[in-house]
N, C-alpha and C positions, 0 to 999 in steps of 0.2 A: 424415781423422781427426776425432774429436769431442773437444771440450773440455768438462769439467764442473767445477763448483764446488759443493762440498757436495752432490753427486749431481744438481745441476741443470744441464741442458744450457745451454751458453753460446752466444749469438748472436755475430755478427761483431764488433760494437763491444765486447761484453763480453769476448770473447777478447783483443782488443787491450789492453783495460784491465788484464786479469789478467796479461798478459805484461809490461806496463810497470810494474806495481806489485809490488815484491818482497814486500810484506806478504801478498799473496794467493797466493804461490807454493805454500805448504803445502796450500792448499785446492783447488788447481787440478790436475785429473787429465786425462791424455791417453789416449784409448782408440781402438782401430781402429774405423772407420766400418763399420756393417753394410752388406753388399752388398744393394742393392735390385734385385729382378727387375723388368724393364720391365712384366711382366704385373701386378705389384703396383701400379705407378704407374697403369697404365691402369684397373685395378679400382677404385682409390680415386677416380680422376677420374670414372669411371662412376657411383659412388655419390654423388659430389658433384653431378653433373647430375641424378640421380634425386631426391635429397633436397631440393636447393635450386631445382629447376626452371630451371636455367640451366647453360650449358656452363662447365666449369672453365677459367679464363683462363690457367692455367700448364701447362707440359709437363714440366719437370724434377722429380725426386723431392721435393726439399725444398720447392720452390715450390708444388707440388701439395698437399703435406701442410700447409704453412702457410696456403695459401688455404682449405683445408678447415677448419682450426682457426679462422681468422678468421671465416669464414662461420657456423660452428657457434656461435661466441661471440655473433654478432649475433642469431642465431635464439634462443639461450638468453636473451639480454636481452629480446627481444621477448615471448617466452612468459612470462617472469617479470613483465613489465609487465602482461600480460593477467591473470595470476593475482592481481594486486592487487585485482581487481574480483570475486573469488570470493564475497565476502559478498553481493553483489548478484546475481551469476550463479553459483550453487552448482555448476553443471555444469563450470565451469572447473577444478574440483579434479581432473578427469580428466587434466589436463596434468601433475599433480605427479610421477608416476613417470618420465615421459620427461624432464622438466626435471631430475630428480635424476640420471638417466643421463647427460644432457648435461654436467652439472656435473662428474661424475667423468671424463668423456672429456676435458674441457678441461684437466685437470691432467696429461694425458699429454704427453710430448715428441713432436715431429712424426714421428720415425721409427716410433713405435708405431702410428700410424694406417696406415702402409704395411704393416707386418709382422703386424698383428693385426686386419685388417679383418673377418675372419670372426667375431670376438668381438662386434661391435656393428652390423654391416651390417643383418642381419635385424631387429634390435630398432628401429633408426632408421626403416627403410623401412616396417615394419609400423605403427609409431606414426604415421608421416606419413599413411598411407592410412586408418587407422581413427579417429584422434583429431585430429592436428594440422590436416590439410587440411579435414576437416569443420567443425572449430571455427572455423578462419580464414574459411571461406566464410560461416559463420553470422555471424561477428563483423563482416565487412566488407560484408555484403549486406542484403537485405530482411528476412531472418529475424530479425536482431537488432532491426530497427525494429519488426517485429510483436511480438516478445517484449517490447520496451520499452513498446509501446502497451498490451499486456495488463497489465503491471505498473502502468502509469499508470491504467488503467481500474479496477483493484482499489483503488489508492490514492485515487482521486477518488470512488469509489462504495462505499467500505467499508460505510458505514451503510445505504445503500440496498440493498445485496446481502443484508442480513439479512432483508429482506422478500421476497426472490425465491428461489424454489426451482425449479431446472430442471437438466436434464442438462448444458446448456451450462456452467453454473456449476461443476459437478464437473470438466468437461474443462479449464477454465481453471485451476482449483486444481491439477490434476495437472501441467499443463505448466510451471507456475511452479517446481515442485520436481522436475521430471523430470530424471533423471541425464544424459540425452542428447537434449535437445530438437532437436538439429541433425540427427537421424536420421529417415529415413522421411518420413511425412506429419504428424508431430507438430505442427509450426508451421502447416502448411496447414489442418489440422483445427481448430486453436486459433483461427485467424483467423475461420473460418466461425462457430465457437461465440461468439466475442467480438462479431461483428457482429449475430448473432441476439440475444444477451443484451443488447446495447446497446439494441436496439429494444424489448425487453421492459421494460427499466428505464425508458426514456423514456415508454413507454405507461403504466407503473404510476405514474410521477410525475404525468403529465397527468391520469390518473384520480383520483389523490389530490387534486390541485389542484382539480379540478372538484367533487369531493365536499365539500372544504373551503369552496369558494365557495358551494355550495348551502346548507351549514350556516350560514355567516355571513349570507347573504341571509335565511334563515329566521328567525334571531334579530333581524335588523333589522326584518323585517316584524312579528315578535311585539311588539317595542317600539313600533313606529309605530302598531299597532292597540290599544295599551293606552290606557285612559281617561285615566290620569294624564299620558301623553305629550301628549295633545291639549290639556291645560291649559297647556302651556309655550309661550312665544313661540318664534319661529324660531331665534333665537340659542341659546337653551337646548336646543332640540331638536337642533341641530347639535352642541352640546357633548356630549350624551348619545350620539349616534351616531358621534362621531369615532373612538373606539377601534376600532369595527367597520369603519369606512371605511378606517382606517389598515391594518388587517389585509388588507383586500381589495387595497389598493395594493401590499402587499408580496408578494402571492401570485405574481405573474408572475415574480419573481426567485428564488422559493424552489425549490430543486432537491433538497431532502432529504425523503424520505418521513417520517422520524421527526418532523421539524419541522412538517410539514403536519398530521400527526396530533395533535401537541402543540397546534398552533394551534386545531384543532377542539375539543379537550378544554377549552382555556382559554376559548374563545369561548362554549361552551355551559355552562361552569362558573363560574369566578371572575369573568370579565369580565361575563357576563350578570348575575350576582348584584350585582356592584359598581355597574353602570350602572342596574339597577332601583332600588337603594337611593338612588342619586344622583337619579334621576328623581323618586322620591317626595319626597325632601328638597326639591327645587326646586319641585315642584308643590304640596306641602302643608308649607310650612315650619312649624316648631314655634311655637306661640303662647305668649307670656309669660303666666304664671299671675298673676291679679290678687291683690295682697296689700294689707294695710292701708297707709294713707298713712305714708310715712316709712321703710318697709322696702324692702329690695333685691328687685326683681322676680325671680321664679324662672321658668325656662323649662321647659315641659313636655317630656317625652321624646318623640321622634318616635312618631307614632301607629302607623306601619307600618314593618316591617323584613323584608326578604326573606332567606330561607335556602334553600339547595339541598336537595332531598330526599335526595341521596346523602351529605350531611353530618350528617343527623339521626342521633344516637346514642341508644340506649336499652338498658336491661338486659334480657337474655334468657338463661336458664340453659343452653340447649342450643346446640350448634354446627351442627346439621343438623335438618331436618324430615323425620320418617319416617311420621307418622300424621296423620289428619285433625285429631285433637286438638292435635297439635303446631302445625299450620297455624293453627287457631283461636286458640290461645294467643299465637302470634307476631303475628297480625293484631291481636289485642286489645292487646298490649303496644305495638305501633306506633301504633295508634289513640290509646291513652292519651297517648303522647308527643306526637303531632301536636296533640291537643286542648290540651295544656299550652302548646305553642308558640303556638297561635292565641290563647289567653288572654293570652299575653305580647305581643300585637300583632305576631306574626310572620305573614308570608305564605310559604307553602312553594312554591318554584319547582320544577316538575317537568321 
């Protein structure tokens, strides 16, 4: 016989409590127990073994069904825990349908598993073969480590990858958003692509570092060969060269292509202009203008000031040059502007 309370099947302790508590009499129903065919017990035990990869520990109908439900609940909990990472691993969303199915099964009473096995057997076993087991193997094996290394590679090289174009980059982008990276050779091919791309990125960084070093050395040489630099004592020469030397020291630790290119632009632009002006100031300090006795001495403006050619601005009516006449007029306008700057004691740094 089966005891129910408000349509819920009661277990042994619950039955005893209902029988001893007269307030629960009206809600407690007694109904004949469904006869269970031994074949149904064996069938459920077989599904238990196939789905959970272990032999069912029970033999009797109720024990087999309860063991199945308990194990199903543990699996349901495990898959839900994995689903919590779906924002990081989007493919885990593939588990959602089978988790939903398990949730519905867990609401059934134990006899239902024995008498309605045909309603869920195929769904569970198919999901195990095509989704659950492949994802578990991925999750607990080398594939997840490779997938994580790819994600880490993207995270650590995001800015560098903007300067790299290759088939390998497209492969890695695809695997990150692949709906089933645990299938076929997806991860295997991605690892090969990542290793190849890593080599390309490191080479590109090293090339950029070497180009940057060459540019810094070139500007150092330019300053050292300047006539005004030779007028300075050793301490002042070191002061002028220090910003360039500092950039050279930082090069070995710089691993971002954008920063290396920005360093080159700064060294050849603002830094060079600033240090040239500082060099002139130290080599040829302004001389006080002689005034009448009793008046405050005035200091003359620096005789020389450097300005980069790419910061020279001048008016020109057109936005593009189409004819020889356009070129001549443009050159004439630039020439006029440069001559004015020279008259203002400017030196144009090319």
